[in-house]
N, CA, C and O atoms as a GROMACS GRO file, in nm:
protein
  328
    1MET      N    1   2.731   2.684  -5.991
    1MET     CA    2   2.749   2.589  -6.100
    1MET      C    3   2.894   2.540  -6.100
    1MET      O    4   2.987   2.618  -6.076
    2VAL      N    5   2.910   2.412  -6.125
    2VAL     CA    6   3.042   2.352  -6.128
    2VAL      C    7   3.098   2.362  -6.269
    2VAL      O    8   3.027   2.342  -6.367
    3SER      N    9   3.227   2.392  -6.278
    3SER     CA   10   3.297   2.399  -6.406
    3SER      C   11   3.379   2.272  -6.424
    3SER      O   12   3.462   2.239  -6.339
    4ILE      N   13   3.356   2.201  -6.534
    4ILE     CA   14   3.429   2.078  -6.564
    4ILE      C   15   3.497   2.095  -6.699
    4ILE      O   16   3.436   2.141  -6.796
    5LYS      N   17   3.624   2.058  -6.704
    5LYS     CA   18   3.697   2.062  -6.831
    5LYS      C   19   3.756   1.925  -6.858
    5LYS      O   20   3.819   1.865  -6.770
    6VAL      N   21   3.735   1.877  -6.980
    6VAL     CA   22   3.795   1.752  -7.025
    6VAL      C   23   3.913   1.792  -7.114
    6VAL      O   24   3.895   1.857  -7.217
    7LEU      N   25   4.033   1.753  -7.072
    7LEU     CA   26   4.155   1.791  -7.143
    7LEU      C   27   4.201   1.677  -7.232
    7LEU      O   28   4.219   1.564  -7.184
    8GLY      N   29   4.220   1.705  -7.359
    8GLY     CA   30   4.272   1.604  -7.450
    8GLY      C   31   4.246   1.642  -7.594
    8GLY      O   32   4.170   1.734  -7.622
    9PRO      N   33   4.311   1.570  -7.686
    9PRO     CA   34   4.302   1.605  -7.828
    9PRO      C   35   4.170   1.563  -7.894
    9PRO      O   36   4.149   1.594  -8.011
   10GLY      N   37   4.084   1.494  -7.823
   10GLY     CA   38   3.958   1.451  -7.883
   10GLY      C   39   3.958   1.303  -7.917
   10GLY      O   40   3.879   1.258  -7.999
   11CYS      N   41   4.045   1.228  -7.854
   11CYS     CA   42   4.057   1.085  -7.879
   11CYS      C   43   3.940   1.009  -7.816
   11CYS      O   44   3.856   1.069  -7.749
   12ALA      N   45   3.934   0.879  -7.838
   12ALA     CA   46   3.826   0.796  -7.783
   12ALA      C   47   3.822   0.804  -7.631
   12ALA      O   48   3.714   0.811  -7.572
   13ASN      N   49   3.939   0.804  -7.566
   13ASN     CA   50   3.943   0.812  -7.420
   13ASN      C   51   3.891   0.946  -7.370
   13ASN      O   52   3.827   0.953  -7.265
   14CYS      N   53   3.916   1.052  -7.446
   14CYS     CA   54   3.866   1.185  -7.408
   14CYS      C   55   3.714   1.187  -7.415
   14CYS      O   56   3.648   1.242  -7.328
   15ARG      N   57   3.660   1.126  -7.520
   15ARG     CA   58   3.514   1.120  -7.533
   15ARG      C   59   3.454   1.035  -7.423
   15ARG      O   60   3.348   1.068  -7.370
   16LYS      N   61   3.521   0.925  -7.387
   16LYS     CA   62   3.472   0.839  -7.279
   16LYS      C   63   3.474   0.914  -7.146
   16LYS      O   64   3.380   0.903  -7.067
   17LEU      N   65   3.580   0.992  -7.122
   17LEU     CA   66   3.588   1.070  -6.998
   17LEU      C   67   3.476   1.173  -6.993
   17LEU      O   68   3.418   1.196  -6.887
   18GLU      N   69   3.446   1.235  -7.105
   18GLU     CA   70   3.336   1.332  -7.109
   18GLU      C   71   3.204   1.262  -7.075
   18GLU      O   72   3.122   1.317  -7.001
   19ASP      N   73   3.184   1.141  -7.128
   19ASP     CA   74   3.063   1.065  -7.097
   19ASP      C   75   3.054   1.034  -6.948
   19ASP      O   76   2.948   1.046  -6.887
   20VAL      N   77   3.167   0.995  -6.888
   20VAL     CA   78   3.171   0.965  -6.744
   20VAL      C   79   3.137   1.090  -6.663
   20VAL      O   80   3.062   1.083  -6.566
   21ALA      N   81   3.191   1.204  -6.703
   21ALA     CA   82   3.164   1.330  -6.633
   21ALA      C   83   3.015   1.366  -6.643
   21ALA      O   84   2.955   1.408  -6.544
   22ARG      N   85   2.958   1.350  -6.762
   22ARG     CA   86   2.815   1.381  -6.780
   22ARG      C   87   2.729   1.286  -6.696
   22ARG      O   88   2.628   1.327  -6.638
   23GLU      N   89   2.769   1.159  -6.690
   23GLU     CA   90   2.696   1.061  -6.609
   23GLU      C   91   2.700   1.101  -6.460
   23GLU      O   92   2.599   1.092  -6.391
   24ALA      N   93   2.816   1.144  -6.414
   24ALA     CA   94   2.831   1.186  -6.273
   24ALA      C   95   2.745   1.308  -6.243
   24ALA      O   96   2.682   1.315  -6.138
   25VAL      N   97   2.743   1.404  -6.335
   25VAL     CA   98   2.660   1.524  -6.317
   25VAL      C   99   2.513   1.484  -6.310
   25VAL      O  100   2.439   1.535  -6.226
   26ALA      N  101   2.471   1.393  -6.398
   26ALA     CA  102   2.331   1.348  -6.398
   26ALA      C  103   2.298   1.274  -6.269
   26ALA      O  104   2.188   1.290  -6.215
   27THR      N  105   2.391   1.194  -6.220
   27THR     CA  106   2.370   1.120  -6.095
   27THR      C  107   2.343   1.215  -5.979
   27THR      O  108   2.256   1.190  -5.897
   28LEU      N  109   2.420   1.323  -5.974
   28LEU     CA  110   2.404   1.420  -5.865
   28LEU      C  111   2.290   1.518  -5.889
   28LEU      O  112   2.241   1.580  -5.795
   29GLY      N  113   2.248   1.531  -6.014
   29GLY     CA  114   2.143   1.625  -6.046
   29GLY      C  115   2.185   1.770  -6.026
   29GLY      O  116   2.105   1.854  -5.985
   30ILE      N  117   2.312   1.800  -6.055
   30ILE     CA  118   2.364   1.935  -6.036
   30ILE      C  119   2.378   2.006  -6.170
   30ILE      O  120   2.373   1.943  -6.276
   31GLU      N  121   2.396   2.137  -6.163
   31GLU     CA  122   2.424   2.214  -6.283
   31GLU      C  123   2.574   2.218  -6.302
   31GLU      O  124   2.649   2.249  -6.209
   32ALA      N  125   2.618   2.187  -6.422
   32ALA     CA  126   2.761   2.190  -6.452
   32ALA      C  127   2.782   2.233  -6.595
   32ALA      O  128   2.704   2.202  -6.685
   33GLU      N  129   2.890   2.305  -6.615
   33GLU     CA  130   2.932   2.345  -6.749
   33GLU      C  131   3.048   2.254  -6.785
   33GLU      O  132   3.151   2.253  -6.718
   34ILE      N  133   3.031   2.176  -6.894
   34ILE     CA  134   3.136   2.084  -6.935
   34ILE      C  135   3.197   2.137  -7.065
   34ILE      O  136   3.127   2.157  -7.164
   35ALA      N  137   3.328   2.159  -7.061
   35ALA     CA  138   3.399   2.211  -7.178
   35ALA      C  139   3.510   2.116  -7.217
   35ALA      O  140   3.569   2.049  -7.132
   36LYS      N  141   3.538   2.113  -7.346
   36LYS     CA  142   3.652   2.034  -7.395
   36LYS      C  143   3.767   2.130  -7.421
   36LYS      O  144   3.749   2.236  -7.481
   37VAL      N  145   3.886   2.092  -7.375
   37VAL     CA  146   4.006   2.171  -7.401
   37VAL      C  147   4.098   2.085  -7.487
   37VAL      O  148   4.148   1.982  -7.442
   38THR      N  149   4.120   2.128  -7.612
   38THR     CA  150   4.200   2.049  -7.704
   38THR      C  151   4.336   2.114  -7.735
   38THR      O  152   4.422   2.050  -7.795
   39ASP      N  153   4.353   2.239  -7.694
   39ASP     CA  154   4.480   2.309  -7.720
   39ASP      C  155   4.590   2.253  -7.630
   39ASP      O  156   4.578   2.258  -7.507
   40MET      N  157   4.694   2.200  -7.689
   40MET     CA  158   4.799   2.134  -7.611
   40MET      C  159   4.868   2.228  -7.513
   40MET      O  160   4.905   2.187  -7.403
   41ASN      N  161   4.887   2.354  -7.551
   41ASN     CA  162   4.948   2.450  -7.458
   41ASN      C  163   4.861   2.470  -7.334
   41ASN      O  164   4.912   2.478  -7.223
   42ALA      N  165   4.730   2.477  -7.354
   42ALA     CA  166   4.638   2.492  -7.242
   42ALA      C  167   4.638   2.367  -7.155
   42ALA      O  168   4.631   2.375  -7.033
   43ILE      N  169   4.645   2.250  -7.219
   43ILE     CA  170   4.648   2.123  -7.145
   43ILE      C  171   4.773   2.114  -7.059
   43ILE      O  172   4.766   2.078  -6.941
   44VAL      N  173   4.887   2.146  -7.117
   44VAL     CA  174   5.014   2.142  -7.044
   44VAL      C  175   5.015   2.244  -6.930
   44VAL      O  176   5.076   2.220  -6.826
   45ALA      N  177   4.946   2.356  -6.949
   45ALA     CA  178   4.939   2.458  -6.844
   45ALA      C  179   4.873   2.404  -6.717
   45ALA      O  180   4.899   2.454  -6.608
   46TYR      N  181   4.788   2.303  -6.731
   46TYR     CA  182   4.727   2.240  -6.614
   46TYR      C  183   4.818   2.135  -6.551
   46TYR      O  184   4.784   2.077  -6.447
   47GLY      N  185   4.933   2.110  -6.612
   47GLY     CA  186   5.026   2.012  -6.558
   47GLY      C  187   4.998   1.870  -6.607
   47GLY      O  188   5.049   1.774  -6.549
   48VAL      N  189   4.918   1.857  -6.712
   48VAL     CA  190   4.884   1.725  -6.764
   48VAL      C  191   4.991   1.681  -6.864
   48VAL      O  192   5.018   1.749  -6.963
   49LEU      N  193   5.051   1.565  -6.835
   49LEU     CA  194   5.149   1.509  -6.927
   49LEU      C  195   5.088   1.397  -7.010
   49LEU      O  196   5.132   1.371  -7.122
   50LYS      N  197   4.988   1.330  -6.955
   50LYS     CA  198   4.916   1.225  -7.028
   50LYS      C  199   4.768   1.256  -7.026
   50LYS      O  200   4.710   1.284  -6.921
   51THR      N  201   4.706   1.251  -7.144
   51THR     CA  202   4.563   1.275  -7.153
   51THR      C  203   4.490   1.142  -7.144
   51THR      O  204   4.553   1.038  -7.167
   52PRO      N  205   4.364   1.139  -7.113
   52PRO     CA  206   4.280   1.256  -7.088
   52PRO      C  207   4.298   1.311  -6.947
   52PRO      O  208   4.341   1.240  -6.856
   53GLY      N  209   4.264   1.437  -6.931
   53GLY     CA  210   4.269   1.500  -6.801
   53GLY      C  211   4.132   1.553  -6.764
   53GLY      O  212   4.050   1.585  -6.851
   54LEU      N  213   4.107   1.562  -6.634
   54LEU     CA  214   3.980   1.614  -6.586
   54LEU      C  215   4.005   1.725  -6.486
   54LEU      O  216   4.078   1.706  -6.388
   55VAL      N  217   3.946   1.841  -6.511
   55VAL     CA  218   3.960   1.957  -6.423
   55VAL      C  219   3.822   1.994  -6.371
   55VAL      O  220   3.728   2.009  -6.449
   56ILE      N  221   3.810   2.008  -6.240
   56ILE     CA  222   3.684   2.051  -6.179
   56ILE      C  223   3.712   2.180  -6.103
   56ILE      O  224   3.797   2.185  -6.014
   57ASN      N  225   3.638   2.286  -6.140
   57ASN     CA  226   3.657   2.418  -6.079
   57ASN      C  227   3.804   2.459  -6.080
   57ASN      O  228   3.858   2.505  -5.980
   58GLU      N  229   3.868   2.441  -6.195
   58GLU     CA  230   4.008   2.480  -6.218
   58GLU      C  231   4.109   2.398  -6.137
   58GLU      O  232   4.225   2.439  -6.126
   59LYS      N  233   4.068   2.284  -6.080
   59LYS     CA  234   4.160   2.198  -6.008
   59LYS      C  235   4.172   2.065  -6.083
   59LYS      O  236   4.072   1.998  -6.108
   60LEU      N  237   4.295   2.028  -6.117
   60LEU     CA  238   4.319   1.901  -6.186
   60LEU      C  239   4.293   1.787  -6.089
   60LEU      O  240   4.357   1.778  -5.984
   61VAL      N  241   4.200   1.698  -6.124
   61VAL     CA  242   4.167   1.586  -6.035
   61VAL      C  243   4.209   1.451  -6.092
   61VAL      O  244   4.217   1.353  -6.019
   62SER      N  245   4.235   1.446  -6.222
   62SER     CA  246   4.271   1.318  -6.284
   62SER      C  247   4.345   1.345  -6.415
   62SER      O  248   4.312   1.438  -6.488
   63SER      N  249   4.445   1.261  -6.443
   63SER     CA  250   4.510   1.268  -6.575
   63SER      C  251   4.567   1.132  -6.611
   63SER      O  252   4.608   1.054  -6.525
   64GLY      N  253   4.567   1.104  -6.742
   64GLY     CA  254   4.625   0.981  -6.792
   64GLY      C  255   4.540   0.857  -6.774
   64GLY      O  256   4.586   0.746  -6.800
   65ARG      N  257   4.416   0.874  -6.729
   65ARG     CA  258   4.328   0.759  -6.709
   65ARG      C  259   4.183   0.803  -6.714
   65ARG      O  260   4.152   0.923  -6.714
   66ILE      N  261   4.093   0.706  -6.718
   66ILE     CA  262   3.951   0.735  -6.712
   66ILE      C  263   3.902   0.691  -6.574
   66ILE      O  264   3.895   0.571  -6.547
   67PRO      N  265   3.869   0.786  -6.488
   67PRO     CA  266   3.823   0.751  -6.354
   67PRO      C  267   3.683   0.689  -6.359
   67PRO      O  268   3.612   0.704  -6.459
   68THR      N  269   3.645   0.621  -6.253
   68THR     CA  270   3.511   0.564  -6.247
   68THR      C  271   3.408   0.675  -6.227
   68THR      O  272   3.442   0.781  -6.174
   69PRO      N  273   3.285   0.652  -6.269
   69PRO     CA  274   3.181   0.752  -6.243
   69PRO      C  275   3.168   0.783  -6.094
   69PRO      O  276   3.143   0.898  -6.057
   70ALA      N  277   3.184   0.682  -6.008
   70ALA     CA  278   3.174   0.703  -5.863
   70ALA      C  279   3.282   0.800  -5.815
   70ALA      O  280   3.254   0.885  -5.730
   71SER      N  281   3.403   0.788  -5.868
   71SER     CA  282   3.511   0.881  -5.831
   71SER      C  283   3.475   1.023  -5.872
   71SER      O  284   3.495   1.117  -5.794
   72VAL      N  285   3.425   1.039  -5.992
   72VAL     CA  286   3.389   1.172  -6.041
   72VAL      C  287   3.276   1.231  -5.956
   72VAL      O  288   3.276   1.351  -5.927
   73VAL      N  289   3.179   1.147  -5.916
   73VAL     CA  290   3.071   1.193  -5.830
   73VAL      C  291   3.129   1.249  -5.699
   73VAL      O  292   3.088   1.356  -5.653
   74GLU      N  293   3.224   1.177  -5.640
   74GLU     CA  294   3.286   1.223  -5.515
   74GLU      C  295   3.359   1.355  -5.535
   74GLU      O  296   3.348   1.445  -5.452
   75TRP      N  297   3.434   1.368  -5.644
   75TRP     CA  298   3.506   1.492  -5.671
   75TRP      C  299   3.409   1.607  -5.690
   75TRP      O  300   3.434   1.718  -5.645
   76LEU      N  301   3.297   1.581  -5.758
   76LEU     CA  302   3.198   1.686  -5.780
   76LEU      C  303   3.133   1.726  -5.648
   76LEU      O  304   3.108   1.844  -5.625
   77ARG      N  305   3.105   1.629  -5.562
   77ARG     CA  306   3.048   1.661  -5.431
   77ARG      C  307   3.144   1.752  -5.352
   77ARG      O  308   3.103   1.850  -5.290
   78ALA      N  309   3.272   1.717  -5.356
   78ALA     CA  310   3.373   1.793  -5.283
   78ALA      C  311   3.388   1.934  -5.340
   78ALA      O  312   3.424   2.027  -5.268
   79ALA      N  313   3.361   1.950  -5.470
   79ALA     CA  314   3.383   2.079  -5.536
   79ALA      C  315   3.265   2.175  -5.519
   79ALA      O  316   3.279   2.294  -5.546
   80GLN      N  317   3.153   2.125  -5.475
   80GLN     CA  318   3.036   2.212  -5.460
   80GLN      C  319   3.050   2.301  -5.337
   80GLN      O  320   3.100   2.258  -5.233
   81PRO      N  321   3.006   2.424  -5.350
   81PRO     CA  322   3.011   2.513  -5.234
   81PRO      C  323   2.920   2.462  -5.123
   81PRO      O  324   2.814   2.407  -5.148
   82ALA      N  325   2.963   2.482  -5.002
   82ALA     CA  326   2.886   2.432  -4.886
   82ALA      C  327   2.757   2.507  -4.867
   82ALA      O  328   2.681   2.477  -4.775
   0.00000   0.00000   0.00000
């Protein structure tokens, strides 16, 4: 199972990023656990200076923007075990 974390205070962009992540998971038909991280200390610990941030399997893949669903699909494909 893939672990996805959406980092941010819960703003509109954070919710949009969560929607994009869910769309990508549905596109691939994979199992994923999607969690929201709103604690600023935890967000900064990932090296995120601008939210929203996206973490897949504990690796920061995006911050400060909303990536396209296609980008998230590619990151999820890369994160799956072979």
